[in-house]
Each structure stands twice: as C-alpha cells, then as structure tokens.
Backbone as a chain_set.jsonl record, in Angstrom:
{"seq": "MKISVDISYYPLNEAYVKPILDFIARLNQYKHIAVETNGMSTQVFGEYDDVMGAITTEIKKSFELPHSVFVMKMVNAHLQKS", "coords": {"N": [[-10.171, 3.317, -15.294], [-10.077, 0.408, -13.485], [-7.837, -0.886, -10.91], [-5.897, -3.145, -9.35], [-3.464, -3.565, -6.733], [-1.032, -5.177, -5.152], [0.941, -4.975, -2.245], [4.081, -5.244, -0.477], [5.821, -4.358, 2.339], [8.936, -3.453, 3.55], [10.589, -2.325, 6.091], [13.776, -1.954, 6.799], [14.923, -2.418, 9.594], [15.03, -2.96, 13.073], [12.635, -2.198, 14.361], [10.425, -2.754, 12.809], [7.453, -3.148, 12.87], [5.902, -1.042, 13.543], [6.138, 1.111, 11.42], [5.086, -0.314, 9.161], [2.441, -0.615, 10.157], [1.831, 2.061, 10.272], [1.821, 2.863, 7.504], [-0.163, 1.37, 6.623], [-2.452, 2.293, 8.037], [-2.377, 5.055, 7.186], [-2.927, 4.648, 4.317], [-5.532, 3.637, 4.601], [-6.96, 5.933, 5.25], [-7.757, 7.074, 2.954], [-10.597, 7.747, 1.075], [-11.547, 6.927, -1.502], [-10.38, 4.623, -2.316], [-10.185, 1.169, -1.712], [-8.871, -0.888, 0.931], [-7.175, -3.858, 1.909], [-5.759, -6.05, 4.263], [-3.123, -8.748, 4.986], [-1.385, -11.368, 6.46], [0.897, -11.147, 5.079], [0.901, -9.014, 2.886], [-0.321, -6.002, 1.613], [-3.412, -5.236, 0.079], [-4.557, -3.024, -2.48], [-7.414, -1.536, -3.968], [-9.151, -0.031, -6.687], [-10.023, 3.135, -8.464], [-7.595, 3.941, -11.132], [-6.125, 6.246, -11.007], [-6.685, 7.09, -8.446], [-5.852, 4.983, -6.774], [-3.094, 5.082, -7.364], [-2.165, 7.568, -6.778], [-2.715, 7.66, -3.947], [-0.809, 5.49, -3.312], [1.741, 6.456, -4.218], [1.917, 8.986, -2.739], [2.048, 7.896, 0.006], [4.133, 6.135, -0.109], [6.189, 7.648, -0.462], [6.341, 9.244, 1.943], [6.979, 7.024, 3.586], [9.452, 6.501, 2.834], [11.04, 8.333, 4.069], [12.108, 7.095, 6.122], [15.251, 5.461, 6.49], [16.327, 3.124, 4.388], [14.06, 1.512, 3.424], [12.085, -0.935, 1.789], [9.901, -1.552, -0.836], [7.706, -3.958, -2.44], [5.825, -4.461, -5.272], [2.935, -5.784, -7.033], [0.993, -5.299, -9.708], [-2.196, -5.249, -11.272], [-4.45, -4.579, -14.05], [-7.124, -4.728, -13.339], [-10.105, -5.216, -11.361], [-9.786, -6.849, -8.604], [-10.641, -7.367, -5.988], [-12.255, -9.44, -3.428], [-14.246, -9.155, -1.711]], "CA": [[-9.601, 1.916, -15.307], [-10.021, -0.274, -12.17], [-6.731, -1.586, -10.782], [-5.493, -3.907, -7.97], [-2.145, -3.478, -6.392], [-0.391, -6.107, -3.982], [2.052, -4.21, -1.82], [4.77, -5.75, 0.68], [6.823, -3.188, 2.728], [9.883, -4.154, 4.417], [11.441, -1.407, 6.654], [14.961, -2.678, 7.197], [15.45, -1.992, 10.873], [14.669, -3.775, 13.948], [11.511, -1.861, 14.87], [9.723, -2.821, 11.609], [6.177, -3.281, 12.784], [5.122, 0.228, 13.694], [6.276, 1.664, 10.131], [4.219, -0.946, 8.364], [1.029, -0.297, 10.538], [1.602, 3.484, 10.057], [1.792, 2.917, 6.353], [-1.574, 0.904, 6.354], [-3.31, 3.313, 8.465], [-2.326, 6.15, 6.21], [-3.741, 4.285, 2.985], [-7.058, 3.55, 4.924], [-7.646, 7.208, 5.212], [-8.226, 7.576, 1.508], [-12.141, 7.376, 0.719], [-11.816, 6.507, -2.875], [-9.746, 3.254, -2.442], [-10.263, -0.049, -0.791], [-7.536, -1.567, 1.365], [-7.393, -5.127, 2.586], [-4.34, -6.508, 4.601], [-3.233, -10.111, 5.485], [-0.097, -11.526, 7.115], [2.089, -11.033, 3.951], [0.947, -7.924, 2.202], [-1.648, -5.144, 1.812], [-4.012, -5.07, -1.395], [-5.376, -1.694, -2.749], [-8.347, -1.544, -5.14], [-9.887, 1.256, -6.974], [-9.508, 3.632, -9.96], [-6.137, 3.998, -11.227], [-5.57, 7.608, -10.546], [-6.894, 7.224, -6.993], [-4.84, 4.208, -5.998], [-1.609, 5.284, -7.593], [-1.916, 8.725, -6.124], [-2.419, 7.241, -2.712], [0.23, 4.821, -2.996], [2.872, 7.471, -4.291], [2.152, 9.778, -1.598], [2.323, 7.199, 1.286], [5.522, 5.403, -0.177], [7.075, 8.815, -0.346], [6.306, 9.325, 3.42], [7.661, 5.877, 4.262], [10.774, 6.456, 2.354], [11.657, 9.206, 5.07], [12.913, 5.966, 7.022], [16.314, 4.958, 5.781], [16.317, 1.715, 3.809], [12.721, 0.942, 3.198], [11.886, -1.673, 0.58], [8.524, -1.954, -1.35], [7.637, -4.854, -3.515], [4.393, -4.365, -5.64], [2.41, -6.341, -8.288], [-0.232, -4.495, -10.125], [-3.071, -5.609, -12.497], [-5.315, -3.678, -14.482], [-8.489, -5.262, -13.084], [-10.54, -5.055, -9.957], [-9.723, -8.278, -7.987], [-11.31, -7.598, -4.579], [-13.044, -10.478, -3.36], [-15.505, -8.789, -0.958]], "C": [[-9.519, 1.537, -13.851], [-8.551, -1.008, -12.076], [-6.603, -2.205, -9.413], [-3.951, -3.873, -7.846], [-1.786, -4.32, -5.012], [0.91, -5.472, -3.482], [2.83, -4.944, -0.57], [5.62, -4.726, 0.969], [7.694, -3.97, 3.86], [10.781, -2.949, 4.974], [12.613, -2.232, 7.232], [15.431, -2.021, 8.403], [14.688, -2.898, 11.945], [13.199, -3.512, 14.51], [10.681, -1.754, 13.631], [8.247, -2.781, 11.672], [5.409, -2.006, 12.736], [5.258, 1.049, 12.137], [5.18, 0.98, 9.139], [2.784, -0.655, 8.9], [0.829, 1.151, 10.304], [1.277, 3.493, 8.476], [0.235, 2.376, 5.947], [-2.497, 1.757, 6.747], [-3.451, 4.625, 7.562], [-3.272, 5.816, 4.844], [-5.212, 4.213, 3.517], [-7.75, 4.959, 5.104], [-8.239, 7.792, 3.947], [-9.635, 6.862, 1.337], [-12.304, 6.541, -0.399], [-11.094, 5.088, -3.174], [-9.994, 2.373, -1.386], [-9.012, -0.779, -0.475], [-7.804, -2.83, 2.103], [-5.848, -5.573, 3.04], [-4.51, -8.015, 5.07], [-1.907, -10.192, 6.034], [1.159, -11.253, 6.304], [1.979, -9.728, 3.197], [-0.41, -7.135, 2.468], [-2.213, -5.007, 0.192], [-4.815, -3.763, -1.243], [-6.031, -1.826, -3.902], [-8.909, -0.101, -5.42], [-9.554, 1.831, -8.311], [-8.002, 4.021, -9.918], [-5.533, 5.149, -10.713], [-5.705, 7.655, -8.987], [-5.928, 6.42, -6.288], [-3.332, 4.556, -6.258], [-1.25, 6.78, -6.896], [-1.743, 8.554, -4.618], [-1.117, 6.615, -2.515], [1.544, 5.566, -3.161], [3.027, 8.305, -3.109], [2.608, 8.949, -0.342], [3.621, 6.592, 1.101], [6.381, 6.569, 0.093], [7.395, 9.082, 1.046], [7.089, 8.301, 4.064], [9.165, 6.015, 3.778], [11.673, 7.577, 3.159], [12.545, 8.234, 5.881], [14.086, 5.703, 6.232], [16.048, 3.431, 5.529], [15.045, 1.038, 3.997], [12.667, 0.378, 1.897], [10.475, -1.937, 0.278], [8.589, -3.015, -2.455], [6.124, -4.775, -3.963], [4.181, -5.279, -6.912], [1.199, -5.42, -8.485], [-0.945, -5.155, -11.274], [-4.143, -4.738, -12.781], [-6.886, -4.38, -14.42], [-8.814, -5.09, -11.513], [-10.783, -6.52, -9.216], [-10.147, -8.306, -6.68], [-12.254, -8.562, -4.458], [-14.277, -10.341, -2.699], [-16.215, -7.524, -1.634]], "O": [[-8.942, 2.276, -13.055], [-8.126, -1.645, -13.04], [-7.205, -1.742, -8.445], [-3.25, -4.144, -8.82], [-2.299, -4.03, -3.932], [1.891, -5.433, -4.225], [2.105, -5.233, 0.382], [6.195, -4.142, 0.051], [7.333, -4.773, 4.719], [11.725, -2.607, 4.261], [12.404, -3.111, 8.068], [16.272, -1.126, 8.318], [13.715, -3.544, 11.556], [12.583, -4.428, 15.054], [10.215, -0.642, 13.382], [7.663, -2.416, 10.652], [4.419, -1.868, 12.018], [4.23, 1.636, 11.8], [4.481, 1.683, 8.409], [1.922, -0.449, 8.046], [-0.331, 1.526, 10.131], [0.344, 4.241, 8.182], [-0.434, 2.924, 5.072], [-3.39, 2.066, 5.959], [-4.541, 5.128, 7.291], [-4.149, 6.568, 4.42], [-6.082, 4.751, 2.831], [-8.976, 5.073, 5.098], [-9.013, 8.747, 3.884], [-9.793, 5.645, 1.439], [-13.052, 5.564, -0.38], [-11.282, 4.52, -4.25], [-10.02, 2.77, -0.222], [-8.232, -1.215, -1.321], [-8.705, -2.812, 2.942], [-4.89, -5.456, 2.276], [-5.575, -8.511, 5.437], [-1.249, -9.154, 6.109], [2.278, -11.152, 6.806], [3.064, -9.28, 2.828], [-1.315, -7.453, 3.24], [-1.469, -4.707, -0.741], [-5.513, -3.435, -0.284], [-5.41, -2.203, -4.896], [-9.078, 0.778, -4.575], [-8.933, 1.202, -9.168], [-7.358, 4.338, -8.918], [-4.509, 5.086, -10.032], [-4.85, 8.244, -8.326], [-5.238, 6.878, -5.377], [-2.466, 4.318, -5.416], [-0.103, 7.036, -6.532], [-0.84, 9.137, -4.017], [-0.334, 7.068, -1.68], [2.434, 5.363, -2.335], [4.099, 8.37, -2.507], [3.561, 9.383, 0.306], [4.311, 6.481, 2.115], [7.305, 6.433, 0.896], [8.572, 9.158, 1.398], [7.823, 8.59, 5.009], [10.035, 5.547, 4.513], [12.875, 7.696, 2.918], [13.654, 8.602, 6.267], [13.825, 5.737, 5.03], [15.614, 2.666, 6.391], [14.979, 0.032, 4.704], [13.102, 0.998, 0.926], [9.823, -2.549, 1.125], [9.465, -2.948, -3.317], [5.241, -4.996, -3.134], [5.091, -5.496, -7.712], [0.556, -4.899, -7.574], [-0.275, -5.596, -12.207], [-4.745, -4.167, -11.871], [-7.629, -4.487, -15.395], [-7.978, -4.878, -10.634], [-11.83, -7.162, -9.291], [-10.02, -9.401, -6.133], [-13.127, -8.621, -5.324], [-15.24, -11.081, -2.9], [-17.259, -7.075, -1.16]]}, "num_chains": 1, "name": "protein.A"}
C-alpha cells in the first residue's frame, strides 16, 4: 500500500535549524522512499512499511534531543506531484 506523510518537526530550543536539517538528511538516505521538503514541512512517499520504518527510526533518533515535537498527517495514497 502506498502512503504519503506530511511531517513538521519542532525542536524546542534556540538552535532548531540543525536538528531539522539532520532529520531531513537522514530520511534522504533511504532509497525506497521519496522525500520532498518546503518551508513548512517534509513530505515522505512510498510503500507503507518502508515509509513507516524510516520515519519511526529517525523520529526515535530525533527524540534523543529534549523537547522535540512532531506533527504528522498521513494518507493511504501516493500524492507526490512529481
């Protein structure tokens, strides 16, 4: 099953840019998912197990920082425009 996930990541500290960029870079290392970013969020597309495995692993790494917030929207369809 194909899914699309929209993720917003909010590290609650003054140096918030680096953790966000690190999270996106780690997602981009997965070959079986597609990752697109914009100024507000990151979209991840692919097979359910591939996407959820990557997201779960990388969110857990991001939670090593104190007070990290993730907001996600998921749909069971492939909505990638390109």
